[in-house]
C-alpha positions in Angstrom: -6.1 29.6 -18.3 -4.1 30.4 -21.5 -1.0 28.5 -22.4 2.3 30.3 -22.3 4.9 30.3 -25.0 8.7 30.5 -24.4 9.8 33.6 -26.2 13.1 35.5 -26.1 11.9 39.1 -26.6 14.9 41.1 -25.6 18.5 40.8 -24.2 17.2 40.6 -20.7 15.6 37.3 -21.5 18.9 35.9 -22.9 20.9 36.2 -19.7 20.2 32.5 -19.1 20.6 31.7 -22.7 23.8 29.7 -22.3 22.1 27.3 -19.9 19.1 27.0 -22.1 21.1 26.1 -25.2 23.2 23.6 -23.2 19.9 22.0 -21.9 18.6 21.7 -25.5 21.8 19.9 -26.7 21.9 17.7 -23.6 18.3 16.6 -24.1 19.0 15.5 -27.6 22.7 14.8 -27.1 22.8 12.3 -30.0 21.8 15.0 -32.5 23.6 18.0 -33.9 22.1 21.5 -34.0 23.0 24.7 -35.8 22.1 28.2 -34.6 19.0 28.3 -36.8 17.5 25.1 -35.3 18.1 26.4 -31.8 16.5 29.7 -32.7 13.5 27.8 -34.0 13.2 25.8 -30.8 13.4 29.0 -28.8 10.8 30.6 -31.1 13.0 33.7 -31.9 13.6 35.2 -35.3 15.2 38.7 -34.6 18.8 39.3 -35.6 19.9 40.3 -32.1 18.7 37.1 -30.5 20.3 35.0 -33.3 23.6 36.7 -32.8 23.3 36.0 -29.1 22.8 32.3 -29.8 25.9 32.2 -32.1 27.9 33.9 -29.4 26.8 31.5 -26.6 27.5 28.5 -28.8 31.1 29.6 -29.2 31.4 30.2 -25.4 30.0 26.7 -24.7 32.5 25.3 -27.2 35.4 27.1 -25.5 34.3 25.9 -22.1 34.3 22.3 -23.3 30.6 21.8 -22.8 29.8 21.2 -26.5 31.8 20.3 -29.6 31.5 21.4 -33.2 31.2 18.2 -35.2 30.8 19.9 -38.5 31.0 23.5 -39.5 28.3 25.3 -37.6 26.8 22.1 -36.2 27.2 21.5 -32.5 26.7 18.5 -30.2 26.7 18.1 -26.4 29.8 16.4 -25.0 28.7 13.1 -23.4 30.4 12.3 -20.1 29.8 10.1 -17.0 27.5 12.7 -15.3 24.3 11.3 -16.7 22.3 9.0 -14.5 18.8 7.5 -14.4 16.4 7.3 -11.5 13.0 8.0 -10.1 11.7 11.5 -9.5 10.2 12.2 -6.1 8.4 15.6 -6.3 7.8 17.8 -3.3 4.8 20.0 -2.6 7.0 23.0 -3.4 7.6 22.0 -7.0 11.2 20.9 -6.6 12.2 17.3 -6.3 14.8 14.6 -5.7 15.8 11.8 -8.0 16.6 8.5 -6.4 19.4 6.8 -8.4 20.5 3.2 -7.7 24.1 4.0 -8.7 24.4 7.1 -6.5 24.6 7.1 -2.7 22.7 10.3 -2.2 19.4 11.5 -3.7 19.9 14.3 -6.2 18.1 17.6 -5.6 16.3 19.0 -8.7 15.3 22.7 -8.6 11.8 23.4 -10.0 13.2 25.1 -13.1 15.2 21.9 -13.9 12.2 19.5 -13.7 11.7 19.9 -17.5 8.2 18.4 -17.7 8.9 15.3 -15.7 6.2 14.2 -13.3 6.1 12.5 -9.9 7.6 9.0 -9.9 8.6 9.2 -13.5 11.7 7.3 -14.6 14.1 10.0 -15.8 17.5 10.7 -17.1 19.4 13.5 -15.4 22.6 15.5 -15.6 24.4 15.8 -12.3 26.6 18.7 -11.4 28.1 20.3 -8.4 26.9 23.8 -7.3 29.8 26.2 -7.3 28.7 28.1 -4.2 27.5 25.3 -1.9 29.5 22.5 -3.5 26.5 20.2 -3.3 25.4 17.9 -6.1 22.3 18.9 -8.0 20.7 17.7 -11.2 18.8 18.7 -14.2 16.4 16.3 -15.8 17.3 15.8 -19.5 14.8 13.2 -20.5 11.7 11.4 -19.3 12.3 7.7 -19.9 9.0 6.4 -18.7 5.9 8.0 -17.3 4.8 6.6 -14.0 1.2 7.3 -14.8 -0.7 8.8 -17.7 -4.2 9.0 -16.2 -5.2 11.6 -13.6 -8.4 12.4 -11.7 -9.6 16.0 -11.5 -12.3 18.6 -12.0 -12.9 19.9 -15.5 -13.2 23.6 -16.2 -14.7 24.2 -19.6 -14.1 27.4 -21.7 -15.4 28.3 -25.1 -12.9 26.4 -27.3 -10.9 24.4 -24.7 -10.9 23.0 -21.2 -8.6 22.4 -18.3 -8.6 19.5 -15.8 -7.3 20.5 -12.4 -5.9 17.3 -11.0 -6.7 16.1 -7.4 -3.2 14.9 -7.1 -1.2 17.7 -5.5 2.0 16.3 -7.0 0.6 17.2 -10.5 1.9 20.7 -10.8 0.3 21.6 -14.1 -3.4 21.8 -15.1 -4.1 19.5 -18.1 -5.2 21.1 -21.4 -8.0 19.4 -23.1 -9.2 20.4 -26.6 -13.0 21.0 -26.7 -13.5 18.0 -29.0 -11.9 15.7 -26.4 -14.0 16.5 -23.3 -16.2 13.4 -23.9 -19.5 15.1 -23.1 -18.2 16.2 -19.7 -20.0 19.1 -18.1 -18.5 22.0 -16.2 -17.4 21.0 -12.7 -17.5 17.2 -13.4 -14.9 15.0 -11.8 -13.3 13.1 -14.6 -10.4 10.8 -15.6 -8.1 12.5 -18.1 -5.4 10.6 -20.1 -2.2 12.4 -21.0 -1.6 12.3 -24.8 1.3 14.7 -25.4 3.3 17.5 -24.0 4.4 19.7 -26.9 7.8 21.3 -26.6 6.5 24.9 -26.5 3.4 24.1 -24.4 3.2 25.1 -20.8 0.7 22.4 -20.0 0.4 18.7 -21.0 -2.4 17.8 -23.5 -5.0 15.2 -22.6 -8.4 13.8 -23.3 -11.3 12.9 -21.0 -11.7 9.1 -20.9 -14.3 8.7 -18.1 -16.8 10.9 -16.2 -16.9 9.9 -12.6 -19.7 12.3 -11.4 -20.1 15.4 -9.3 -17.5 16.2 -6.7 -18.6 15.4 -3.2 -21.0 12.6 -4.2 -20.1 9.4 -2.3 -19.6 7.0 -5.2 -17.8 9.7 -7.2 -15.3 10.2 -4.4 -14.8 6.5 -3.8 -14.3 5.8 -7.5 -11.9 8.8 -7.7 -9.8 7.2 -5.0 -9.5 4.0 -7.0 -8.9 5.8 -10.3 -6.2 7.9 -8.8 -4.1 4.8 -8.2 -5.2 3.1 -11.4 -7.3 0.5 -9.6 -10.5 -0.8 -11.3 -13.8 -1.0 -9.6 -15.6 -3.4 -11.9 -14.7 -6.4 -14.2 -15.0 -6.2 -17.9 -17.9 -8.2 -19.3 -15.7 -10.7 -21.1 -13.8 -11.5 -17.8 -17.1 -12.0 -16.0 -18.5 -14.2 -18.8 -15.3 -16.3 -18.8 -15.5 -16.8 -15.0 -19.2 -17.6 -15.1 -18.6 -20.4 -17.7 -16.1 -22.3 -15.5 -16.9 -25.7 -14.3 -17.0 -25.3 -10.5 -18.4 -28.8 -9.7 -16.6 -31.2 -7.4 -16.0 -34.4 -9.5 -15.0 -37.9 -8.6 -12.2 -37.9 -11.1 -10.6 -34.8 -9.6 -11.1 -36.1 -6.0 -9.0 -39.2 -6.9 -6.0 -36.9 -7.7 -6.2 -35.4 -4.2 -5.8 -36.3 -0.5 -9.3 -36.8 0.8 -9.8 -34.8 4.1 -13.6 -34.6 4.1 -14.0 -36.8 7.1 -11.6 -34.8 9.3 -13.2 -32.1 11.5 -12.7 -28.8 9.6 -14.0 -25.3 10.3 -13.3 -21.6 9.5 -12.8 -18.6 11.8 -13.3 -15.2 10.1 -14.6 -11.7 10.7 -18.4 -11.6 11.1 -18.7 -9.5 7.9 -16.5 -11.8 5.7 -17.9 -12.8 2.4 -15.0 -15.1 1.2 -13.3 -17.7 3.3 -9.9 -18.7 1.8 -8.6 -20.6 4.8 -9.8 -23.4 7.1 -8.3 -25.4 9.9 -8.7 -29.2 10.5 -7.9 -30.9 13.8 -7.7 -34.4 15.1 -5.8 -36.2 17.8 -3.7 -39.1 16.7 -3.3 -42.4 18.5 0.3 -41.4 19.6 -1.2 -38.4 21.4 0.1 -35.9 18.9 -2.3 -33.7 16.9 -2.8 -33.5 13.1 -3.5 -29.9 12.2 -4.3 -29.0 8.7 -4.2 -25.5 7.2 -6.4 -25.7 4.2 -6.3 -22.9 1.6 -8.7 -22.4 -1.3 -7.2 -24.0 -4.4 -7.6 -20.9 -6.7 -5.0 -22.2 -9.1 -7.3 -25.1 -10.0 -9.7 -22.6 -11.6 -7.2 -19.8 -12.5 -5.3 -21.2 -15.4 -2.3 -19.4 -16.9 -2.7 -17.8 -20.3 -6.5 -17.1 -19.8 -8.2 -13.7 -19.8 -9.2 -14.4 -16.2 -5.6 -15.0 -15.1 -4.4 -11.9 -16.9 -7.0 -9.8 -15.1 -6.1 -11.3 -11.7 -2.4 -10.7 -12.3 -3.0 -7.1 -13.4 -5.0 -6.4 -10.2 -2.6 -8.5 -8.1 -4.7 -7.9 -4.9 -8.1 -7.2 -3.6 -8.7 -3.7 -2.4 -10.4 -3.2 1.0 -12.1 0.2 1.1 -14.2 1.3 4.0 -17.5 0.6 2.4 -16.7 -2.1 -0.2 -14.2 -4.7 -1.4 -12.9 -4.5 -4.9 -12.0 -8.2 -5.4 -9.1 -9.6 -7.4 -11.4 -12.4 -8.7 -15.0 -12.3 -9.9 -17.7 -13.2 -7.4 -18.3 -16.6 -8.9 -14.9 -17.6 -7.6 -14.2 -15.3 -4.7 -17.5 -15.8 -2.9 -18.6 -19.1 -4.3 -16.4 -21.8 -5.9 -13.2 -20.9 -4.0 -14.8 -19.8 -0.7 -14.6 -22.5 2.0 -18.2 -22.1 3.1 -19.7 -24.4 5.8 -21.3 -27.7 4.7 -19.7 -27.6 1.3 -17.0 -29.7 -0.3 -14.1 -27.7 -1.8 -10.9 -28.2 -3.6 -8.0 -27.0 -1.3 -4.3 -26.7 -1.2 -3.1 -27.8 2.2 -0.2 -27.8 4.7 -0.7 -30.6 7.2 1.4 -31.0 10.3 1.8 -33.5 13.0 2.4 -31.4 16.1 3.1 -32.4 19.7 1.9 -30.5 22.8 5.2 -28.5 22.8 4.2 -27.2 19.4 7.1 -29.1 17.8 6.6 -30.2 14.2 7.0 -34.0 14.0 5.9 -34.5 10.3 4.7 -32.2 7.5 2.9 -32.7 4.2 2.0 -30.3 1.4 -0.3 -30.9 -1.5 -3.8 -30.7 -3.1 -6.8 -31.9 -1.0 -10.5 -32.0 -1.0 -12.2 -30.8 2.3 -15.6 -30.3 3.9 -16.1 -27.4 6.2 -18.2 -28.5 9.1 -18.8 -25.1 10.7 -18.2 -21.4 10.4 -17.1 -19.4 13.4 -16.7 -15.6 13.7 -13.8 -14.3 15.7 -16.3 -13.3 18.4 -17.8 -16.8 18.6 -14.4 -18.5 18.8 -13.3 -15.9 21.4 -16.3 -16.8 23.5 -15.2 -20.4 23.7 -11.6 -19.4 24.6 -12.8 -17.0 27.2 -15.2 -19.4 28.8 -12.9 -22.4 28.3 -15.9 -24.7 27.7 -16.7 -27.7 25.5 -19.8 -27.7 23.3 -20.9 -31.0 24.8 -21.3 -29.2 28.1 -23.3 -26.3 26.8 -27.1 -26.1 26.7 -28.7 -25.9 23.2 -29.7 -22.3 23.8 -26.1 -21.3 24.5 -24.9 -23.4 21.6 -26.9 -21.3 19.2 -25.2 -18.2 20.5 -21.7 -19.6 20.0 -22.3 -21.0 16.5 -25.4 -20.4 14.5 -24.3 -22.9 11.8 -24.9 -25.8 14.2 -28.6 -27.0 14.2 -30.7 -26.4 17.3 -31.5 -30.1 17.7 -28.8 -32.1 19.4 -28.5 -35.4 17.5 -27.0 -38.3 19.5 -25.7 -40.1 16.5 -23.7 -39.3 13.3 -21.3 -36.6 12.3 -23.3 -33.7 13.9 -22.9 -35.2 17.3 -19.2 -35.7 16.8 -18.9 -32.0 15.8 -20.8 -30.8 18.9 -18.5 -32.8 21.2 -15.2 -32.0 19.6 -15.4 -28.6 17.9 -14.9 -26.4 21.0 -12.2 -28.9 22.3 -10.4 -28.4 19.0 -10.5 -24.6 19.3 -9.2 -24.8 22.9 -6.4 -27.1 21.9 -5.4 -25.0 18.9 -5.4 -21.9 21.1 -2.9 -23.5 23.5 -0.6 -24.6 20.6 -0.9 -21.2 18.9 0.2 -19.5 22.2 3.3 -21.7 22.4 4.1 -20.9 18.7 3.7 -17.2 19.4 5.9 -17.4 22.4 8.7 -19.1 20.5 8.4 -16.5 17.7 8.6 -13.6 20.1 11.6 -15.2 21.9 13.3 -15.4 18.5 13.1 -11.6 18.1 9.7 -11.1 16.3 8.1 -7.7 16.8 4.5 -7.6 18.0 2.5 -5.1 16.0 -1.1 -5.0 17.4 -2.0 -1.6 16.0 -5.5 -0.5 16.6 -7.6 -0.5 13.4 -10.2 2.2 12.8 -13.6 0.8 11.6 -16.9 2.6 10.9 -20.5 1.7 11.4 -22.3 2.7 8.2 -25.9 3.2 7.5 -27.6 1.9 4.3 -26.3 4.8 2.3 -22.7 4.2 3.4 -22.7 7.2 5.7 -20.6 6.8 8.8 -22.7 6.9 12.0 -20.1 5.6 14.4 -16.5 4.7 14.9 -15.1 1.7 16.6 -11.7 0.1 17.0 -10.7 -3.4 15.9 -8.2 -5.1 18.2 -6.6 -8.5 17.9 -7.6 -11.1 20.6 -6.7 -14.7 21.1 -9.0 -16.0 18.4 -7.4 -13.6 15.8 -3.9 -14.7 17.0 -4.9 -18.4 16.8 -5.6 -18.0 13.1 -2.6 -15.8 12.6 -0.1 -18.2 14.1 -1.3 -21.2 12.0 -1.3 -19.1 8.8 2.3 -17.9 9.7 3.2 -21.6 10.3 2.0 -22.6 6.9 3.6 -19.7 5.1 7.0 -20.3 6.9 7.1 -24.0 6.4 6.2 -23.8 2.7 9.0 -21.3 2.2 11.4 -23.5 4.1 10.4 -26.6 2.2 11.3 -25.0 -1.2 14.1 -22.7 0.1 16.1 -25.5 1.5 16.1 -27.6 -1.7 19.3 -28.3 -3.4 20.0 -27.1 -6.1 18.1 -23.8 -5.3 14.8 -23.3 -6.9 13.0 -20.1 -7.9 10.3 -19.2 -5.4 8.1 -16.3 -4.2 9.3 -15.0 -0.8 7.8 -12.3 1.4 10.8 -10.5 2.7 11.3 -7.7 5.3 14.7 -6.0 5.7 16.2 -4.7 8.9 15.2 -1.2 10.0 17.5 1.7 9.0 19.7 3.0 11.8 18.8 6.6 11.1 15.1 5.9 11.3 15.6 4.0 14.6 17.6 7.0 16.0 14.7 9.4 14.9 12.2 7.1 16.6 14.3 7.2 19.8 14.3 11.0 19.7 10.5 11.2 19.5 9.5 8.5 22.0 12.0 9.8 24.5 9.7 12.8 24.8 7.2 10.4 26.3 9.7 8.9 28.7 10.5 5.7 26.7 14.0 4.4 26.1 15.2 2.1 23.3 18.3 -0.2 23.1 19.7 -0.6 19.6 22.9 -2.5 20.7 22.1 -5.5 18.5 19.2 -7.2 16.7 18.0 -9.0 19.8 18.0 -5.9 22.1 16.4 -3.8 19.3 13.5 -6.2 18.9 13.1 -6.6 22.7 13.0 -2.8 23.3 10.6 -2.2 20.4 8.3 -4.9 21.8 8.6 -3.3 25.3 7.8 0.1 23.8 4.7 -1.3 22.0 3.5 -3.0 25.2 4.2 0.0 27.4 2.2 2.4 25.3 -0.8 0.1 25.1 -3.9 2.0 26.2 -2.2 5.3 26.6 -3.0 8.5 24.8 0.1 8.3 22.6 -0.4 4.6 21.6 -1.6 5.2 18.1 1.1 7.8 17.4 3.9 5.6 18.7 2.5 2.5 17.0 2.4 4.5 13.7 5.9 5.9 14.1 7.3 2.5 15.0 5.7 0.9 11.9 7.1 3.7 9.7 10.6 3.0 11.2 10.4 -0.6 9.7 11.5 -1.4 6.2 8.7 -2.1 3.8 7.8 -5.8 3.3 7.8 -6.9 -0.4 7.7 -9.9 -2.7 10.9 -11.1 -4.3 12.6 -14.3 -5.5 15.7 -13.2 -3.6 15.3 -14.4 0.0 16.7 -12.3 2.8 14.3 -13.4 5.5 11.6 -11.6 7.4 12.9 -9.3 10.1 9.6 -8.4 11.7 8.5 -12.0 12.1 12.0 -13.3 12.9 11.8 -16.0 10.1 14.7 -17.0 7.8 12.2 -18.2 5.2 8.7 -16.8 4.7 6.2 -16.8 1.8 2.5 -16.0 1.2 0.6 -19.2 0.7 -2.7 -18.6 2.7 -4.8 -16.0 0.8 -4.9 -16.8 -3.0 -8.5 -15.4 -3.3 -7.2 -11.9 -2.5 -3.4 -12.0 -3.3 -1.9 -13.1 -6.6 1.6 -13.9 -5.1 -0.2 -16.7 -3.2 -1.5 -18.1 -6.5 2.1 -18.1 -7.9 3.3 -19.8 -4.7 0.7 -22.5 -5.1 1.7 -23.1 -8.8 5.4 -23.2 -8.0 4.9 -25.5 -5.0 2.8 -28.0 -7.1 5.3 -27.8 -10.0 8.2 -28.7 -7.6 6.1 -31.4 -5.9 5.7 -32.9 -9.4 9.5 -32.9 -9.9 9.8 -29.7 -12.0 13.1 -27.9 -12.6 13.7 -24.4 -11.3 11.4 -21.8 -12.9 12.8 -18.7 -14.7 13.8 -16.3 -11.9 13.8 -13.2 -14.0 10.2 -13.8 -15.1 9.0 -14.3 -11.5 11.1 -11.4 -10.2 9.2 -9.1 -12.6 5.9 -10.5 -11.3 7.0 -10.0 -7.7 7.8 -6.3 -8.4 4.4 -5.8 -10.1 2.7 -7.5 -7.1 4.6 -5.3 -4.6 3.7 -2.2 -6.5 0.0 -3.1 -6.7 -0.1 -3.9 -3.0 1.4 -0.5 -2.3 -1.2 1.3 -4.5 -4.0 -0.7 -2.8 -2.8 0.3 0.6 -2.7 3.9 -0.4 -6.3 3.7 -1.7 -7.4 2.0 1.5 -5.8 4.7 3.6 -7.4 7.4 1.5 -10.9 5.8 1.9 -10.4 5.8 5.7 -9.4 9.5 5.6 -12.4 10.3 3.4 -14.8 8.5 5.8 -13.2 10.3 8.8 -13.8 13.6 7.1 -17.4 12.6 6.3 -17.9 11.6 9.9 -16.5 14.9 11.2 -18.8 16.9 9.0 -21.6 16.2 11.4 -19.6 17.2 14.5 -18.6 20.7 13.7 -19.9 22.2 16.9 -18.3 19.7 19.2 -15.0 20.1 21.1 -12.6 17.1 21.0 -9.6 16.1 23.1 -6.7 15.2 20.8 -3.0 14.5 20.8 -0.5 16.4 18.6 0.7 13.7 16.2 2.9 15.8 14.0 4.6 19.3 13.9 5.7 21.1 10.8 6.6 24.7 9.8 3.0 25.2 8.5 1.1 23.8 11.5 0.4 20.9 13.8 -1.4 17.7 13.2 -3.9 16.6 15.9 -5.4 13.1 16.3 -8.6 13.0 18.2 -8.4 10.4 20.9 -12.0 9.1 20.8 -12.2 8.4 17.1 -8.6 8.6 15.7 -9.6 11.2 13.1 -6.5 13.4 12.3 -6.6 17.0 11.1 -4.4 20.0 10.8 -4.3 23.3 12.8 -2.6 25.7 10.4 -0.1 28.0 12.0 -1.8 31.1 10.6 -5.0 30.2 12.5 -3.2 30.2 15.9 -3.9 33.9 16.7 -2.5 34.4 20.2 1.1 34.8 19.1 3.4 34.4 16.1 4.6 30.8 16.2 7.8 29.4 14.8 8.7 25.8 14.1 11.5 24.4 16.3 12.6 21.2 14.6 14.9 20.1 17.4 12.0 20.0 19.9 9.2 18.9 17.5 7.3 22.0 18.6 5.8 25.3 17.6 7.0 28.1 19.9 5.4 31.5 20.4 7.8 34.4 19.8 6.4 36.6 22.6 4.7 34.2 25.1 7.2 31.3 24.6 4.1 29.1 24.6 4.9 25.7 23.2 2.8 23.2 21.3 4.9 20.0 21.2 4.5 16.5 19.8 2.4 14.4 22.2 0.7 17.4 23.9 -3.0 17.0 24.6 -5.0 19.8 23.1 -8.7 20.8 22.6 -9.8 21.3 19.0 -13.0 22.0 17.0 -13.6 21.3 13.3 -13.0 24.4 11.1 -13.5 22.8 7.7 -14.2 19.2 6.6 -13.6 19.2 2.8 -14.6 15.9 1.2 -13.5 16.9 -2.3 -9.9 17.9 -1.3 -9.9 15.4 1.6 -8.7 18.0 4.0 -9.7 18.1 7.7 -8.8 21.5 9.3 -9.1 22.1 13.1 -9.4 25.2 15.2 -7.2 25.1 18.3 -9.1 25.9 21.4 -6.1 25.4 23.7 -4.1 22.9 25.7 -5.8 20.4 28.0 -5.7 21.7 31.6 -3.5 19.7 33.9 
């Protein structure tokens, strides 16, 4: 793929010369240029072209677009039409720049992109189109590249190579000199780092920095997903070495500095495949009839000291990444799975929120601080759910049944000591906590919280990480029990600091109100299924959204409506500027409960302890920057997690090519329809060119494809029969063939 050079070979090529010259002067508007310098940039040396340049310079001067600052030396006239923003490229090669100081996004035609890439911070010149009167822009400078590393497949030629990026927003292949291919072989999937984009080069220049493997190989593709978002999949040796040398012992001197909770009944409830346990609950009934409930969180900040290589690494990662077949942790295993994990029958350092709560779920007293705890037992969600469903106490259960409910409790029933106490009270504690959690949840919903219980797609994997089955994870009472007490701790910690006078810098998790236009679009879609929404005020909006989510439960359109409703919501983020959390209906909310996997929780712990010790308000600007970084890394991790699910769905469907599936049309575009299979939630596309019985046209108003001759309609929400046409693991595309509509 040869690189092109911009040459003016004849007068035909100079028809756009005036705009080209103006673009050059705008791009370097602090410099002056004479006609010779412009000719050199344009790579022209014939007399005719030079005369054209001189002529166009005089025309631009006459129009007031440029000024002659010295004889024969010209400079662009700077005005207020320059803005900065973030470029959002479309699949067609054009884009929009989102500017904070402009109300509308500015359209950028593909010929005005000027070597900017998706999500780059750019400077642009804004002008009004003469014919349409709409604002458009031309990018004049790339201020900051969003990313410089891309994943792609290398094509090697005799003296050079090109990397074809996986990312469809990367509109140019990347040129790699043959001495910078880093021993890559033809067809390898690699990571290439951009080094330069010369003025006259059609493609950016780069070098191969890592070879990921052969396209289609499982580990290659998983590592490609991580690399695409700049996420690491292993720790550097010096980070691991530092972590492994930490003193993780529980010492008497440290215990003296903490509230000792080791004699209070404490346990964890987590997924059955969990490897790290960063939260535990303690429970005891007080003499006055109220209950002391402790939410105990791994004290990661005890080990993760600021200014160390370990803390720097955790901050850069900002979050653990949960892919289908693996977890990429924020912290090395010695901390995440061992020292900080609240494993059963082990003493641990914890950071706790302890509440005295009555039977009406009212908070009588609260306490925050560092503790030492001992986890008496580990429950899976299924085991805790069994106790809730059967409404039993462990003291009434036979030993054989006891083993089914909790395998961490010994078979032999001891009549004395702590084990006996555990057996008598553990189930009672879960039942009481469940009742209080349900009251807390009811209060939250009555305050306007929105209940998102979206079905999660999970895979059964064989030993080689191949998907052999699909199942759906739903939230039951045991999950909601843990959720409510984690929400309680997060809310009360945020209130405790947020209400202090004078105000103190803190880490908040905020969620803005939904956009009116997005709500209107949601109404337009769900009305096709017979649902109505009421957006009169905040209370009616929340109530009608909750009713919608309840009404679709178990129906064919549930996943579609759940997804669309979530997309209607604003994106939650971290910030020091509290605006409350709309979705949870909380005025104050933070993240305190998962420091093993979220760096903002670590910052929350540090700030909370700092203020408990009497510290003055921390530097807001510093923490706001850290919040922005954490929000961005969370966004990238979420994208990687979704890509891994999509990858695994395609891998699963590769073995079902001869099978017909019932699906729901989940999206309609001018190039085809998206169909989600009901039984496994795999989504693929039926391309419009592959629907052969008619010529179909996209009708945006009806969310439908309509046949020109037959008037046959394929509409959002219709049930259709499909088969797999192509399952491409490398491109991560799943294409369906449309068999037809489901018969009524």
